[in-house]
BALOBA-1460 file (C-alpha; in Angstrom, 3 decimals):
// residues 329
<rec num="1" residu="r" x="0.000" y="0.000" z="0.000"/>
<rec num="2" residu="r" x="1.279" y="3.434" z="-0.890"/>
<rec num="3" residu="l" x="2.135" y="5.722" z="2.048"/>
<rec num="4" residu="l" x="0.930" y="9.312" z="1.796"/>
<rec num="5" residu="g" x="2.395" y="12.362" z="3.486"/>
<rec num="6" residu="k" x="5.635" y="12.549" z="5.478"/>
<rec num="7" residu="k" x="7.927" y="9.523" z="5.362"/>
<rec num="8" residu="r" x="7.987" y="7.557" z="8.602"/>
<rec num="9" residu="e" x="11.175" y="7.620" z="10.610"/>
<rec num="10" residu="k" x="12.722" y="4.267" z="11.376"/>
<rec num="11" residu="a" x="11.833" y="3.141" z="14.881"/>
<rec num="12" residu="v" x="14.675" y="3.265" z="17.425"/>
<rec num="13" residu="k" x="15.107" y="0.297" z="19.752"/>
<rec num="14" residu="l" x="17.448" y="0.501" z="22.740"/>
<rec num="15" residu="m" x="18.402" y="-2.380" z="24.996"/>
<rec num="16" residu="e" x="16.713" y="-2.059" z="28.390"/>
<rec num="17" residu="r" x="17.843" y="-3.826" z="31.562"/>
<rec num="18" residu="s" x="16.328" y="-4.020" z="35.022"/>
<rec num="19" residu="v" x="18.542" y="-2.644" z="37.810"/>
<rec num="20" residu="l" x="18.236" y="-1.492" z="41.412"/>
<rec num="21" residu="r" x="19.049" y="1.969" z="42.740"/>
<rec num="22" residu="v" x="20.590" y="1.613" z="46.198"/>
<rec num="23" residu="f" x="21.194" y="4.700" z="48.323"/>
<rec num="24" residu="v" x="23.421" y="4.238" z="51.382"/>
<rec num="25" residu="k" x="22.655" y="7.224" z="53.590"/>
<rec num="26" residu="g" x="24.808" y="6.575" z="56.673"/>
<rec num="27" residu="a" x="25.285" y="4.755" z="59.953"/>
<rec num="28" residu="r" x="25.256" y="5.666" z="63.637"/>
<rec num="29" residu="g" x="26.660" y="4.247" z="66.828"/>
<rec num="30" residu="l" x="29.503" y="2.292" z="65.232"/>
<rec num="31" residu="r" x="32.169" y="0.553" z="67.314"/>
<rec num="32" residu="d" x="35.583" y="2.193" z="67.662"/>
<rec num="33" residu="a" x="37.699" y="-0.572" z="66.154"/>
<rec num="34" residu="d" x="40.900" y="1.440" z="66.624"/>
<rec num="35" residu="a" x="40.323" y="1.557" z="70.425"/>
<rec num="36" residu="v" x="43.286" y="3.781" z="71.209"/>
<rec num="37" residu="g" x="41.402" y="6.146" z="73.520"/>
<rec num="38" residu="d" x="41.804" y="9.082" z="71.134"/>
<rec num="39" residu="k" x="38.527" y="10.696" z="70.041"/>
<rec num="40" residu="n" x="40.300" y="12.038" z="66.967"/>
<rec num="41" residu="n" x="41.529" y="8.578" z="65.943"/>
<rec num="42" residu="v" x="38.531" y="6.228" z="65.677"/>
<rec num="43" residu="s" x="37.127" y="3.871" z="63.049"/>
<rec num="44" residu="d" x="37.381" y="4.789" z="59.351"/>
<rec num="45" residu="p" x="34.160" y="3.204" z="58.059"/>
<rec num="46" residu="f" x="32.943" y="2.277" z="54.617"/>
<rec num="47" residu="c" x="29.976" y="0.146" z="53.592"/>
<rec num="48" residu="t" x="29.663" y="-2.607" z="50.990"/>
<rec num="49" residu="c" x="26.471" y="-3.772" z="49.286"/>
<rec num="50" residu="q" x="26.127" y="-7.292" z="47.844"/>
<rec num="51" residu="l" x="23.209" y="-8.798" z="45.891"/>
<rec num="52" residu="h" x="22.254" y="-12.376" z="46.833"/>
<rec num="53" residu="g" x="19.984" y="-14.847" z="45.043"/>
<rec num="54" residu="a" x="20.244" y="-13.082" z="41.696"/>
<rec num="55" residu="t" x="17.164" y="-13.814" z="39.595"/>
<rec num="56" residu="e" x="18.289" y="-11.488" z="36.809"/>
<rec num="57" residu="l" x="21.859" y="-10.274" z="36.430"/>
<rec num="58" residu="h" x="23.485" y="-8.200" z="33.715"/>
<rec num="59" residu="g" x="27.263" y="-8.132" z="33.651"/>
<rec num="60" residu="s" x="29.252" y="-8.444" z="36.879"/>
<rec num="61" residu="v" x="28.150" y="-5.391" z="38.867"/>
<rec num="62" residu="e" x="26.340" y="-7.100" z="41.729"/>
<rec num="63" residu="n" x="28.173" y="-5.240" z="44.500"/>
<rec num="64" residu="f" x="29.597" y="-1.818" z="45.271"/>
<rec num="65" residu="r" x="31.180" y="0.084" z="48.143"/>
<rec num="66" residu="t" x="30.920" y="3.571" z="49.508"/>
<rec num="67" residu="p" x="33.932" y="5.824" z="50.007"/>
<rec num="68" residu="m" x="35.727" y="5.569" z="53.347"/>
<rec num="69" residu="l" x="35.162" y="8.352" z="55.867"/>
<rec num="70" residu="n" x="38.046" y="9.088" z="58.166"/>
<rec num="71" residu="d" x="37.652" y="8.931" z="61.976"/>
<rec num="72" residu="n" x="33.864" y="8.773" z="62.219"/>
<rec num="73" residu="l" x="31.494" y="6.619" z="64.276"/>
<rec num="74" residu="d" x="28.365" y="8.238" z="62.789"/>
<rec num="75" residu="p" x="29.274" y="8.450" z="59.071"/>
<rec num="76" residu="v" x="27.060" y="10.080" z="56.460"/>
<rec num="77" residu="w" x="28.046" y="8.698" z="53.045"/>
<rec num="78" residu="d" x="25.037" y="9.793" z="50.945"/>
<rec num="79" residu="h" x="26.313" y="7.324" z="48.354"/>
<rec num="80" residu="e" x="24.193" y="6.107" z="45.451"/>
<rec num="81" residu="g" x="25.024" y="2.798" z="43.759"/>
<rec num="82" residu="t" x="23.489" y="0.687" z="41.000"/>
<rec num="83" residu="i" x="23.077" y="-3.089" z="41.181"/>
<rec num="84" residu="q" x="23.016" y="-4.488" z="37.642"/>
<rec num="85" residu="g" x="20.160" y="-6.915" z="38.130"/>
<rec num="86" residu="l" x="17.465" y="-8.184" z="40.475"/>
<rec num="87" residu="g" x="17.649" y="-10.703" z="43.320"/>
<rec num="88" residu="d" x="16.297" y="-11.939" z="46.632"/>
<rec num="89" residu="s" x="18.229" y="-9.874" z="49.174"/>
<rec num="90" residu="l" x="20.846" y="-7.180" z="49.653"/>
<rec num="91" residu="e" x="23.557" y="-7.588" z="52.279"/>
<rec num="92" residu="f" x="25.152" y="-4.448" z="53.689"/>
<rec num="93" residu="t" x="28.405" y="-4.747" z="55.610"/>
<rec num="94" residu="v" x="30.204" y="-1.922" z="57.410"/>
<rec num="95" residu="w" x="33.984" y="-2.203" z="57.721"/>
<rec num="96" residu="d" x="36.762" y="-0.258" z="59.413"/>
<rec num="97" residu="d" x="39.317" y="0.652" z="56.756"/>
<rec num="98" residu="d" x="42.795" y="0.678" z="58.290"/>
<rec num="99" residu="a" x="44.602" y="-1.254" z="55.558"/>
<rec num="100" residu="t" x="43.411" y="0.974" z="52.725"/>
<rec num="101" residu="d" x="45.197" y="-0.989" z="50.022"/>
<rec num="102" residu="a" x="43.827" y="-4.366" z="51.118"/>
<rec num="103" residu="l" x="40.708" y="-4.303" z="48.960"/>
<rec num="104" residu="l" x="41.476" y="-6.491" z="45.970"/>
<rec num="105" residu="k" x="40.144" y="-5.422" z="42.598"/>
<rec num="106" residu="h" x="37.825" y="-7.935" z="40.881"/>
<rec num="107" residu="a" x="37.717" y="-10.035" z="44.062"/>
<rec num="108" residu="s" x="35.545" y="-10.404" z="47.121"/>
<rec num="109" residu="f" x="35.960" y="-7.857" z="49.879"/>
<rec num="110" residu="n" x="39.094" y="-8.621" z="51.871"/>
<rec num="111" residu="q" x="38.340" y="-10.025" z="55.319"/>
<rec num="112" residu="t" x="41.385" y="-8.335" z="56.875"/>
<rec num="113" residu="f" x="39.150" y="-5.298" z="57.463"/>
<rec num="114" residu="d" x="37.646" y="-4.983" z="60.944"/>
<rec num="115" residu="l" x="33.925" y="-5.815" z="60.874"/>
<rec num="116" residu="l" x="31.682" y="-3.081" z="62.315"/>
<rec num="117" residu="g" x="28.338" y="-4.709" z="61.553"/>
<rec num="118" residu="r" x="26.191" y="-6.275" z="58.851"/>
<rec num="119" residu="v" x="22.524" y="-6.534" z="57.924"/>
<rec num="120" residu="s" x="20.493" y="-8.116" z="55.123"/>
<rec num="121" residu="v" x="17.210" y="-6.835" z="53.737"/>
<rec num="122" residu="d" x="14.737" y="-8.548" z="51.434"/>
<rec num="123" residu="v" x="14.645" y="-6.727" z="48.094"/>
<rec num="124" residu="e" x="10.858" y="-6.960" z="47.756"/>
<rec num="125" residu="t" x="10.388" y="-5.612" z="51.285"/>
<rec num="126" residu="a" x="12.773" y="-2.713" z="50.678"/>
<rec num="127" residu="l" x="11.044" y="-1.761" z="47.412"/>
<rec num="128" residu="k" x="7.596" y="-1.819" z="49.028"/>
<rec num="129" residu="h" x="8.809" y="0.400" z="51.874"/>
<rec num="130" residu="n" x="9.295" y="3.262" z="49.378"/>
<rec num="131" residu="g" x="11.647" y="5.347" z="51.489"/>
<rec num="132" residu="p" x="14.665" y="5.228" z="53.828"/>
<rec num="133" residu="l" x="15.049" y="2.186" z="56.089"/>
<rec num="134" residu="e" x="17.008" y="2.355" z="59.349"/>
<rec num="135" residu="l" x="18.266" y="-1.169" z="59.995"/>
<rec num="136" residu="p" x="19.904" y="-2.511" z="63.186"/>
<rec num="137" residu="l" x="23.363" y="-3.904" z="62.485"/>
<rec num="138" residu="e" x="24.221" y="-7.433" z="63.582"/>
<rec num="139" residu="d" x="27.745" y="-8.346" z="64.759"/>
<rec num="140" residu="a" x="28.295" y="-4.712" z="65.749"/>
<rec num="141" residu="g" x="30.636" y="-5.671" z="68.600"/>
<rec num="142" residu="e" x="30.584" y="-5.117" z="72.345"/>
<rec num="143" residu="k" x="31.193" y="-2.247" z="74.744"/>
<rec num="144" residu="m" x="33.990" y="-2.351" z="77.311"/>
<rec num="145" residu="n" x="31.523" y="-3.770" z="79.864"/>
<rec num="146" residu="g" x="30.502" y="-6.596" z="77.530"/>
<rec num="147" residu="e" x="27.134" y="-5.162" z="76.526"/>
<rec num="148" residu="p" x="26.273" y="-5.425" z="72.816"/>
<rec num="149" residu="i" x="26.672" y="-2.262" z="70.778"/>
<rec num="150" residu="s" x="23.490" y="-0.872" z="69.191"/>
<rec num="151" residu="a" x="24.450" y="0.417" z="65.752"/>
<rec num="152" residu="f" x="22.221" y="1.235" z="62.796"/>
<rec num="153" residu="l" x="22.491" y="1.658" z="59.018"/>
<rec num="154" residu="t" x="20.125" y="3.764" z="56.880"/>
<rec num="155" residu="v" x="19.556" y="2.735" z="53.249"/>
<rec num="156" residu="e" x="16.963" y="3.204" z="50.528"/>
<rec num="157" residu="v" x="16.235" y="0.821" z="47.634"/>
<rec num="158" residu="n" x="14.281" y="1.917" z="44.544"/>
<rec num="159" residu="g" x="13.244" y="0.217" z="41.352"/>
<rec num="160" residu="p" x="13.224" y="-1.835" z="39.398"/>
<rec num="161" residu="c" x="14.857" y="0.906" z="37.336"/>
<rec num="162" residu="i" x="15.527" y="0.699" z="33.600"/>
<rec num="163" residu="a" x="19.132" y="0.991" z="32.416"/>
<rec num="164" residu="f" x="20.204" y="1.793" z="28.844"/>
<rec num="165" residu="p" x="23.664" y="0.233" z="28.259"/>
<rec num="166" residu="d" x="23.614" y="1.028" z="24.518"/>
<rec num="167" residu="l" x="24.123" y="4.715" z="25.359"/>
<rec num="168" residu="v" x="27.440" y="4.237" z="27.171"/>
<rec num="169" residu="g" x="30.324" y="5.680" z="25.157"/>
<rec num="170" residu="l" x="28.138" y="7.652" z="22.758"/>
<rec num="171" residu="d" x="28.448" y="11.382" z="22.230"/>
<rec num="172" residu="k" x="25.963" y="13.049" z="24.573"/>
<rec num="173" residu="d" x="23.983" y="14.706" z="21.742"/>
<rec num="174" residu="e" x="23.622" y="11.383" z="19.920"/>
<rec num="175" residu="a" x="22.595" y="9.676" z="23.160"/>
<rec num="176" residu="i" x="19.914" y="12.298" z="23.769"/>
<rec num="177" residu="r" x="18.572" y="11.887" z="20.216"/>
<rec num="178" residu="l" x="18.361" y="8.099" z="20.471"/>
<rec num="179" residu="l" x="16.767" y="8.124" z="23.915"/>
<rec num="180" residu="e" x="14.185" y="10.730" z="22.914"/>
<rec num="181" residu="a" x="13.245" y="8.615" z="19.888"/>
<rec num="182" residu="a" x="13.086" y="5.321" z="21.776"/>
<rec num="183" residu="r" x="11.452" y="6.554" z="24.987"/>
<rec num="184" residu="p" x="9.576" y="9.828" z="24.461"/>
<rec num="185" residu="d" x="7.733" y="9.137" z="27.721"/>
<rec num="186" residu="l" x="10.860" y="9.784" z="29.805"/>
<rec num="187" residu="s" x="12.257" y="13.096" z="31.018"/>
<rec num="188" residu="i" x="15.947" y="13.452" z="30.127"/>
<rec num="189" residu="r" x="18.445" y="15.444" z="32.187"/>
<rec num="190" residu="v" x="22.080" y="15.891" z="31.135"/>
<rec num="191" residu="f" x="24.952" y="16.716" z="33.503"/>
<rec num="192" residu="e" x="28.718" y="16.641" z="33.548"/>
<rec num="193" residu="a" x="29.955" y="13.546" z="35.352"/>
<rec num="194" residu="p" x="31.269" y="14.272" z="38.861"/>
<rec num="195" residu="s" x="35.023" y="14.667" z="38.883"/>
<rec num="196" residu="c" x="37.405" y="12.326" z="40.640"/>
<rec num="197" residu="d" x="39.104" y="13.297" z="43.884"/>
<rec num="198" residu="a" x="41.622" y="15.555" z="42.095"/>
<rec num="199" residu="t" x="41.889" y="18.898" z="43.877"/>
<rec num="200" residu="s" x="43.471" y="22.326" z="43.353"/>
<rec num="201" residu="s" x="45.287" y="24.597" z="45.781"/>
<rec num="202" residu="v" x="44.164" y="27.815" z="47.451"/>
<rec num="203" residu="v" x="46.653" y="30.539" z="46.435"/>
<rec num="204" residu="s" x="47.118" y="34.284" z="46.846"/>
<rec num="205" residu="a" x="48.193" y="37.244" z="44.758"/>
<rec num="206" residu="d" x="48.031" y="39.610" z="47.745"/>
<rec num="207" residu="p" x="50.651" y="39.165" z="50.541"/>
<rec num="208" residu="m" x="47.989" y="40.035" z="53.118"/>
<rec num="209" residu="f" x="45.953" y="36.934" z="52.206"/>
<rec num="210" residu="s" x="49.111" y="34.823" z="52.079"/>
<rec num="211" residu="q" x="49.803" y="35.754" z="55.691"/>
<rec num="212" residu="d" x="46.325" y="35.969" z="57.238"/>
<rec num="213" residu="g" x="44.213" y="33.731" z="54.982"/>
<rec num="214" residu="y" x="40.777" y="34.441" z="53.524"/>
<rec num="215" residu="k" x="38.159" y="35.243" z="56.181"/>
<rec num="216" residu="k" x="35.150" y="36.475" z="54.231"/>
<rec num="217" residu="n" x="33.346" y="34.934" z="51.244"/>
<rec num="218" residu="f" x="36.063" y="34.496" z="48.609"/>
<rec num="219" residu="f" x="39.430" y="32.806" z="48.156"/>
<rec num="220" residu="g" x="42.192" y="32.754" z="45.581"/>
<rec num="221" residu="a" x="42.834" y="30.069" z="42.963"/>
<rec num="222" residu="f" x="44.971" y="29.774" z="39.870"/>
<rec num="223" residu="e" x="42.954" y="31.232" z="37.009"/>
<rec num="224" residu="e" x="43.528" y="28.158" z="34.842"/>
<rec num="225" residu="d" x="41.981" y="25.964" z="37.556"/>
<rec num="226" residu="t" x="38.757" y="28.004" z="37.430"/>
<rec num="227" residu="a" x="38.305" y="27.788" z="33.649"/>
<rec num="228" residu="r" x="35.740" y="24.953" z="33.761"/>
<rec num="229" residu="f" x="33.301" y="26.567" z="36.161"/>
<rec num="230" residu="r" x="29.776" y="26.760" z="34.728"/>
<rec num="231" residu="e" x="26.532" y="28.247" z="36.010"/>
<rec num="232" residu="g" x="25.157" y="26.125" z="38.814"/>
<rec num="233" residu="d" x="28.526" y="24.633" z="39.805"/>
<rec num="234" residu="k" x="29.648" y="24.625" z="43.424"/>
<rec num="235" residu="v" x="33.007" y="24.484" z="45.172"/>
<rec num="236" residu="e" x="34.116" y="22.153" z="47.969"/>
<rec num="237" residu="i" x="36.938" y="23.274" z="50.283"/>
<rec num="238" residu="y" x="39.011" y="20.754" z="52.251"/>
<rec num="239" residu="p" x="40.785" y="22.015" z="55.387"/>
<rec num="240" residu="r" x="42.321" y="18.560" z="55.769"/>
<rec num="241" residu="m" x="43.665" y="15.852" z="53.429"/>
<rec num="242" residu="y" x="44.613" y="12.225" z="54.059"/>
<rec num="243" residu="f" x="45.915" y="9.183" z="52.184"/>
<rec num="244" residu="s" x="43.515" y="6.416" z="51.133"/>
<rec num="245" residu="q" x="44.371" y="3.517" z="48.812"/>
<rec num="246" residu="g" x="47.581" y="5.277" z="47.800"/>
<rec num="247" residu="r" x="45.869" y="8.580" z="46.933"/>
<rec num="248" residu="l" x="45.711" y="11.924" z="48.695"/>
<rec num="249" residu="i" x="42.043" y="12.849" z="49.030"/>
<rec num="250" residu="g" x="40.016" y="15.465" z="50.855"/>
<rec num="251" residu="d" x="38.463" y="14.731" z="54.231"/>
<rec num="252" residu="r" x="34.767" y="15.286" z="53.569"/>
<rec num="253" residu="e" x="33.921" y="15.158" z="57.246"/>
<rec num="254" residu="q" x="35.601" y="18.543" z="57.604"/>
<rec num="255" residu="s" x="34.909" y="19.947" z="54.155"/>
<rec num="256" residu="k" x="32.063" y="22.221" z="53.138"/>
<rec num="257" residu="v" x="30.360" y="22.824" z="49.803"/>
<rec num="258" residu="y" x="29.518" y="26.383" z="48.768"/>
<rec num="259" residu="a" x="27.411" y="27.766" z="45.942"/>
<rec num="260" residu="v" x="29.562" y="29.919" z="43.656"/>
<rec num="261" residu="n" x="28.488" y="33.514" z="43.109"/>
<rec num="262" residu="k" x="31.142" y="34.776" z="40.703"/>
<rec num="263" residu="i" x="34.785" y="34.408" z="39.686"/>
<rec num="264" residu="v" x="36.870" y="37.578" z="39.346"/>
<rec num="265" residu="p" x="40.483" y="37.919" z="38.066"/>
<rec num="266" residu="s" x="42.714" y="39.377" z="40.788"/>
<rec num="267" residu="g" x="46.180" y="39.756" z="39.292"/>
<rec num="268" residu="k" x="49.283" y="37.577" z="39.488"/>
<rec num="269" residu="n" x="51.219" y="35.984" z="42.300"/>
<rec num="270" residu="f" x="54.942" y="36.518" z="42.918"/>
<rec num="271" residu="k" x="55.737" y="33.881" z="40.267"/>
<rec num="272" residu="g" x="53.699" y="35.720" z="37.654"/>
<rec num="273" residu="q" x="50.853" y="33.168" z="37.615"/>
<rec num="274" residu="p" x="47.338" y="34.600" z="37.074"/>
<rec num="275" residu="v" x="45.093" y="34.278" z="40.154"/>
<rec num="276" residu="a" x="41.302" y="34.637" z="40.360"/>
<rec num="277" residu="y" x="38.986" y="35.085" z="43.334"/>
<rec num="278" residu="i" x="36.170" y="32.545" z="43.707"/>
<rec num="279" residu="h" x="33.280" y="34.300" z="45.478"/>
<rec num="280" residu="v" x="30.710" y="32.119" z="47.267"/>
<rec num="281" residu="q" x="27.157" y="32.954" z="48.307"/>
<rec num="282" residu="d" x="27.775" y="32.558" z="52.039"/>
<rec num="283" residu="n" x="28.691" y="35.677" z="53.986"/>
<rec num="284" residu="a" x="31.760" y="34.083" z="55.559"/>
<rec num="285" residu="f" x="33.598" y="30.756" z="55.654"/>
<rec num="286" residu="g" x="33.536" y="30.374" z="59.431"/>
<rec num="287" residu="r" x="37.285" y="29.708" z="59.463"/>
<rec num="288" residu="n" x="40.358" y="31.084" z="57.707"/>
<rec num="289" residu="i" x="40.951" y="29.590" z="54.269"/>
<rec num="290" residu="r" x="44.724" y="29.538" z="53.865"/>
<rec num="291" residu="d" x="47.159" y="29.019" z="51.022"/>
<rec num="292" residu="g" x="47.761" y="25.344" z="50.388"/>
<rec num="293" residu="m" x="44.295" y="24.192" z="51.411"/>
<rec num="294" residu="q" x="42.630" y="22.145" z="48.686"/>
<rec num="295" residu="w" x="39.383" y="22.711" z="46.785"/>
<rec num="296" residu="r" x="37.534" y="21.102" z="43.898"/>
<rec num="297" residu="r" x="34.799" y="22.144" z="41.516"/>
<rec num="298" residu="v" x="31.503" y="20.322" z="42.073"/>
<rec num="299" residu="p" x="29.549" y="20.186" z="38.785"/>
<rec num="300" residu="k" x="25.854" y="20.957" z="38.833"/>
<rec num="301" residu="a" x="23.981" y="17.754" z="39.655"/>
<rec num="302" residu="a" x="20.505" y="16.327" z="39.266"/>
<rec num="303" residu="l" x="17.977" y="17.031" z="41.980"/>
<rec num="304" residu="p" x="18.210" y="14.365" z="44.697"/>
<rec num="305" residu="g" x="15.559" y="11.735" z="45.194"/>
<rec num="306" residu="y" x="13.978" y="8.936" z="43.198"/>
<rec num="307" residu="r" x="12.013" y="9.913" z="40.077"/>
<rec num="308" residu="p" x="10.887" y="6.860" z="38.086"/>
<rec num="309" residu="h" x="10.247" y="8.773" z="34.857"/>
<rec num="310" residu="r" x="13.581" y="10.636" z="34.832"/>
<rec num="311" residu="v" x="16.781" y="9.545" z="33.097"/>
<rec num="312" residu="v" x="20.020" y="11.327" z="33.977"/>
<rec num="313" residu="l" x="22.819" y="11.237" z="31.396"/>
<rec num="314" residu="y" x="26.300" y="11.938" z="32.769"/>
<rec num="315" residu="y" x="29.034" y="12.804" z="30.260"/>
<rec num="316" residu="d" x="32.789" y="13.169" z="30.473"/>
<rec num="317" residu="a" x="33.796" y="16.843" z="30.291"/>
<rec num="318" residu="d" x="36.901" y="16.095" z="28.195"/>
<rec num="319" residu="t" x="35.378" y="13.743" z="25.610"/>
<rec num="320" residu="g" x="31.682" y="14.582" z="25.675"/>
<rec num="321" residu="k" x="30.942" y="10.835" z="25.866"/>
<rec num="322" residu="i" x="28.347" y="9.220" z="28.113"/>
<rec num="323" residu="g" x="30.059" y="7.575" z="31.081"/>
<rec num="324" residu="p" x="28.079" y="5.710" z="33.768"/>
<rec num="325" residu="c" x="25.217" y="3.600" z="32.378"/>
<rec num="326" residu="p" x="22.108" y="5.834" z="32.266"/>
<rec num="327" residu="r" x="19.035" y="4.595" z="34.110"/>
<rec num="328" residu="t" x="15.686" y="5.806" z="35.261"/>
<rec num="329" residu="g" x="15.329" y="7.155" z="38.755"/>
């Protein structure tokens, strides 16, 4: 039969896979596995998540771990992970990370870590709960008097979500076009992928700031380090750094994230390097920001929370390619 009017566009079909969105909020009341009597030197916790009884599994991503937080018995990770499949239960285990290089890549989590507690939750139960779950940790240890420690972990499980593995590695504009054609019912949001833990230094062009630090609502940075700031980006300042798994990273228990107001060139330092002032929206930092402290740009991110009809595409700023596998939620 002859077709009249505009020629039909060829239908677009993307592979869709069922996955789980797992949000590890934090824990409270953890045991001090270091037990040295120093309040500033306590457990360095991280949490692992493992899928059990997989009924549907895509690839090998059936577990993940949060970052480690230094010296904290009530950690707040706010870490979101994706389990590439469905299953019967999720096991969460909290560890004290003293041997930071002991976690073996492509292997099970190394048992040389000190156990701080574990808990399992039925996937179906967690999905029906539709919100955060505070779970009592088993094997949380004992107090000095022999009484069991009461520790808790807060998580949230959403889904099943739909993942689109065909979009990984594509140019972001091409990925948007394909997804819009295949799933016009979904709302698409596009953001730069969060950067790694690489940081930049606070610097000064004015000797006064070099000596006294920055006390108000701006600090100095090399102009070239500020070149990638975009509207909606934020800045995170780290008063303290530490080594983890062979890398120097910022201590997020002492850091603070600020909304950026403007960036203004301020001249050159004594070596002739251009310096700019990063102005934040707060009135003051609350502490002196001194030369040598570290900061990093925090790209604008999607609004938090679970949205079943939203797909967030994260792209690499250098290549423009889609990085993490996009999924609904």
